[in-house]
ROFI-398895 format. One line per field, with one value per residue (C-alpha): residue in one letter; x, y, z. Coordinates in steps of 0.1 Angstrom, whole numbers, always signed. Layout:
<sites>
type = [A, ...]
east = [X, ...]
north = [Y, ...]
up = [Z, ...]
</sites>
This chain:
<sites>
type = [M, N, F, R, K, F, I, L, F, L, L, L, I, P, L, N, L, N, A, Q, D, M, T, K, K, V, T, D, D, S, S, F, Q, H, L, S, P, S, D, A, K, Q, N, L, L, I, H, K, L, D, S, T, I, T, H, L, K, N, E, N, T, H, L, K, E, L, A, E, Q, D, I, D, H, A, K, S, L, I, N, M, T, E, T, I, V, E, F, I, A, V, L, L, A, I, F, T, V, V, G, G, F, I, I, A, K, M, F, R, Q, S, S, Q, I, S, K, D, H, K, V, L, L, E, D, W, E, K, T, R, R, E, I, D, E, L, K, E, S, S, I, R, E, G, K, E, L, L, Q, I, L, F, Y, I, T, E, G, D, N, Q, I, K, N, N, P, E, E, A, I, N, L, Y, K, K, A, L, A, I, K, E, N, N, P, E, V, Y, V, K, L, G, Y, A, N, V, E, I, G, K, Y, D, D, A, I, S, F, L, Q, K, G, V, N, L, D, S, Q, N, I, S, I, L, H, G, L, A, R, A, Y, R, K, A, M, Q, F, D, K, A, E, I, Y, Y, K, K, A, F, D, L, D, N, N, N, I, W, V, L, S, G, L, G, Q, I, Y, L, Q, K, K, D, F, K, N, A, E, I, I, Y, K, K, V, M, S, M, D, N, S, F, H, P, I, F, N, L, A, F, V, Y, F, C, K, Q, D, M, K, N, A, E, Y, Y, F, E, E, A, I, K, L, I, D, E, R, L, I, R, R, P, D, S, R, W, A, L, R, L, K, A, I, S, F, I, G, L, S, K, Y, D, E, A, K, K, I, L, L, Y, L, K, E, T, G, I, Y, P, P, H, V, R, S, I, I, D, R, L, K, I, L, H, D, L, Y, G, D, K, R, L, K, E, M, M, S, I, F, K, E, N]
east = [+404, +386, +378, +415, +424, +396, +410, +445, +432, +413, +444, +466, +443, +446, +484, +486, +464, +483, +516, +502, +488, +520, +541, +517, +517, +555, +557, +530, +536, +559, +569, +591, +611, +620, +632, +661, +693, +680, +653, +676, +667, +631, +640, +659, +629, +608, +632, +631, +594, +595, +619, +596, +566, +585, +595, +559, +549, +573, +562, +526, +534, +552, +523, +500, +522, +522, +485, +480, +503, +483, +451, +465, +475, +441, +425, +447, +437, +401, +402, +420, +395, +367, +382, +386, +351, +338, +358, +344, +309, +313, +327, +298, +274, +290, +290, +255, +243, +264, +255, +219, +221, +239, +214, +185, +200, +205, +170, +157, +179, +166, +131, +137, +153, +123, +100, +122, +121, +84, +82, +105, +84, +53, +71, +83, +48, +35, +63, +57, +20, +28, +53, +26, +1, +27, +34, -3, -7, +23, +10, -25, -10, +13, -16, -35, -5, -2, -38, -35, -4, -22, -51, -28, -6, -36, -51, -19, -20, -55, -51, -41, -66, -94, -94, -129, -116, -85, -107, -127, -94, -81, -114, -109, -75, -90, -117, -89, -72, -89, -60, -37, -26, -11, -45, -62, -35, -42, -80, -75, -54, -77, -108, -90, -83, -120, -130, -146, -130, -153, -146, -109, -109, -129, -104, -73, -87, -90, -54, -43, -61, -40, -7, -5, +32, +28, +39, +21, -12, -7, +2, -27, -52, -38, -41, -77, -86, -69, -87, -120, -111, -107, -74, -72, -75, -52, -25, -28, -19, +7, +25, +23, +39, +64, +74, +82, +101, +109, +127, +98, +92, +55, +48, +66, +48, +15, +22, +33, -2, -18, +2, -8, -45, -42, -23, +7, +32, +61, +60, +51, +82, +104, +88, +92, +128, +136, +118, +136, +170, +161, +143, +152, +122, +95, +71, +89, +102, +66, +54, +81, +72, +36, +45, +65, +36, +13, +38, +38, +76, +72, +109, +114, +79, +87, +121, +108, +77, +99, +123, +93, +79, +113, +113, +76, +82, +110, +85, +58, +82, +85, +48, +26, -5, +7, -23, -2, +24, -2, -21, +11, +20, -14, -10, +26, +13, -12, +16, +34, +2, +0, -37, -44, -19, -32, -68, -59, -44, -74, -98, -78, -78, -116, -122, -98, -112, -98, -106, -125, -95, -73, -100, -101, -64, -66, -95, -78, -48, -69, -91, -61, -49, -84, -88, -55, -58, -95, -86, -117, -97, -90, -127, -133, -108, -124, -158, -143, -147, -180, -200, -174]
north = [+458, +483, +505, +509, +520, +546, +561, +564, +581, +607, +615, +621, +643, +675, +671, +670, +700, +722, +714, +723, +756, +766, +759, +778, +807, +809, +807, +832, +858, +884, +899, +869, +878, +912, +902, +920, +902, +908, +884, +856, +837, +839, +824, +797, +788, +788, +764, +742, +743, +733, +704, +694, +694, +673, +649, +647, +640, +612, +599, +602, +581, +556, +555, +549, +520, +506, +510, +493, +465, +461, +462, +434, +414, +420, +409, +377, +370, +376, +354, +327, +331, +329, +298, +282, +291, +278, +246, +242, +250, +223, +199, +207, +202, +169, +158, +170, +150, +119, +123, +127, +96, +76, +88, +80, +46, +39, +50, +26, -2, +5, +5, -28, -43, -34, -49, -81, -83, -81, -108, -130, -126, -135, -165, -177, -174, -194, -220, -223, -229, -255, -272, -273, -287, -312, -323, -328, -346, -368, -377, -385, -404, -423, -434, -444, -463, -482, -492, -502, -523, -540, -550, -562, -582, -598, -605, -621, -644, -655, -659, -696, -710, -684, -663, -649, -633, -621, -603, -586, -574, -561, -542, -525, -514, -502, -482, -462, -453, -461, -453, -481, -504, -529, -536, -540, -566, -586, -584, -597, -626, -635, -635, -657, -682, -686, -686, -652, -642, -613, -596, -603, -587, -557, -550, -555, -533, -505, -512, -510, -476, -463, -478, -492, -500, -522, -557, -573, -558, -567, -603, -606, -593, -616, -646, -637, -635, -669, -685, -670, -688, -654, -663, -635, -608, -628, -629, -591, -584, -612, -596, -561, -575, -594, -561, -546, -577, -605, -625, -626, -663, -659, -639, -664, -693, -676, -669, -705, -715, -693, -710, -744, -734, -723, -755, -734, -760, -745, -712, -729, -750, -719, -702, -731, -738, -702, -706, -738, -720, -696, -720, -756, -764, -790, -766, -755, -791, -804, -778, -787, -824, -816, -797, -826, -849, -827, -828, -866, -865, -893, -898, -863, -862, -894, -881, -847, -862, -885, -857, -836, -863, -866, -829, -830, -858, -837, -809, -832, -844, -808, -800, -831, -810, -790, -791, -776, -803, -830, -817, -817, -851, -866, -851, -864, -899, -895, -885, -917, -937, -944, -937, -956, -935, -904, -913, -919, -884, -867, -885, -875, -838, -840, -855, -832, -801, -782, -747, -742, -726, -756, -779, -757, -760, -798, -800, -776, -798, -830, -814, -805, -841, -854, -832, -845, -882, -888, -912, -922, -925, -888, -881, -903, -884, -851, -865, -869, -832, -829, -821, -793]
up = [-235, -259, -229, -220, -256, -255, -222, -236, -267, -247, -226, -256, -276, -253, -252, -289, -294, -269, -286, -320, -308, -291, -322, -344, -320, -319, -358, -366, -340, -357, -324, -318, -349, -337, -303, -290, -278, -244, -252, -262, -231, -241, -275, -259, -239, -270, -286, -256, -257, -293, -285, -257, -280, -305, -277, -266, -302, -303, -269, -281, -311, -289, -265, -294, -306, -271, -269, -302, -291, -259, -279, -302, -272, -257, -290, -290, -254, -262, -293, -273, -245, -269, -286, -252, -242, -275, -270, -235, -248, -275, -248, -226, -255, -263, -228, -224, -254, -245, -209, -217, -240, -213, -187, -210, -217, -180, -174, -201, -188, -153, -166, -185, -154, -134, -160, -162, -124, -125, -152, -132, -101, -121, -136, -102, -88, -118, -114, -77, -83, -110, -86, -59, -84, -97, -62, -54, -87, -81, -47, -61, -90, -67, -46, -77, -90, -58, -60, -97, -89, -60, -82, -111, -87, -71, -105, -116, -86, -95, -133, -133, -108, -109, -141, -134, -101, -120, -145, -116, -101, -134, -140, -106, -118, -150, -131, -114, -147, -180, -203, -191, -220, -196, -179, -213, -222, -190, -194, -230, -220, -190, -212, -238, -209, -202, -238, -239, -272, -281, -247, -251, -286, -273, -244, -266, -294, -268, -258, -295, -298, -269, -280, -315, -311, -280, -291, -261, -271, -308, -299, -275, -301, -328, -304, -295, -331, -337, -308, -323, -356, -373, -389, -415, -388, -365, -393, -397, -361, -359, -388, -372, -341, -362, -379, -345, -333, -357, -330, -305, -298, -289, -320, -342, -326, -331, -367, -372, -358, -384, -412, -397, -397, -433, -441, -453, -440, -459, -440, -408, -411, -416, -386, -362, -372, -364, -330, -322, -329, -301, -278, -272, -250, -259, -274, -306, -310, -308, -333, -358, -354, -361, -393, -405, -397, -417, -446, -443, -436, -411, -404, -391, -375, -354, -344, -332, -315, -295, -286, -276, -253, -235, -227, -218, -193, -177, -173, -158, -132, -119, -126, -129, -133, -163, -186, -214, -213, -211, -242, -263, -251, -261, -296, -298, -290, -319, -342, -332, -337, -300, -298, -265, -246, -262, -253, -216, -214, -231, -207, -177, -189, -193, -159, -140, -157, -186, -198, -231, -248, -240, -254, -285, -288, -288, -312, -336, -339, -341, -368, -389, -388, -394, -425, -438, -431, -424, -395, -376, -344, -346, -348, -318, -298, -307, -295, -260, -256, -274, -243, -235]
</sites>
């Protein structure tokens, strides 16, 4: 638009100069003042020329004004255009920055997704290997478990009639998996049955090291110590088992045995009464009768001994060869002063065969009574098993 203004200005300059020269020439030339009437027409032409020049001046001014207005419009348009261009430039800059940020963010996200995908693939491969290893381990452990269960089951079938064979079978199970507390329990109980108390204690101690909260192991170890006449250690493990389960009949019965051995008849009575409240079989009744006998409470002793014999006879009808029932019946006869009946049973047990632990159980009871009463007949009955 500046170029257009410049062109108009150039066009108007010559016209302005010519009009000024002509006016000056008409005014200054004295010959025009002395024109004759005949030259009136010429004067008229001069005046027309002057009017024309004036008109041209006015037109020139008007054109200048129009040119200035066009220039102002052009400036406004230019300013508006520049503003729009600047606004667009700002928008472009903003969008460029934001777009660049978005693109950079998308690129980072894409890169992260790629990394995450790679990690996922690695994790999946690791997981798949672990699954394969677990599958193989499970199959292997499954086979081992089946073998262990087989040896344990076979050992359990042999424990009553052939404890030595049961021990061999349990050891085979232990050879497959050494850290098996259950097998140590069974080995402990089996060795107690054949009187190998040191071996029983050794196996059960290993079991305790594996699982110190296993009540079966604690009870087994306490029982092994009791059979080995180590009553203080036996009491420690009975009480540990008792802390885990104060309603376990076998733990309570064992603890009662410890109190009997220590001649703590008061606590023994408390224990056996609690056992009898949970179990109405002949065993807790017999134990309570024995406690009363030791306390010289003969009335209660006779009552409970007779009740025990009734239940023992019911058991012997079902299982005539029950060594356990026969042992308790013999001692019950002693408590009732029926020594001849007691002696017959003890001789029968010796002749038909009895395991050392069972002999020890009988002798322990007879010894307690002998120490209390000094009865020679009790000593005589103990001598029946002297060779054993």
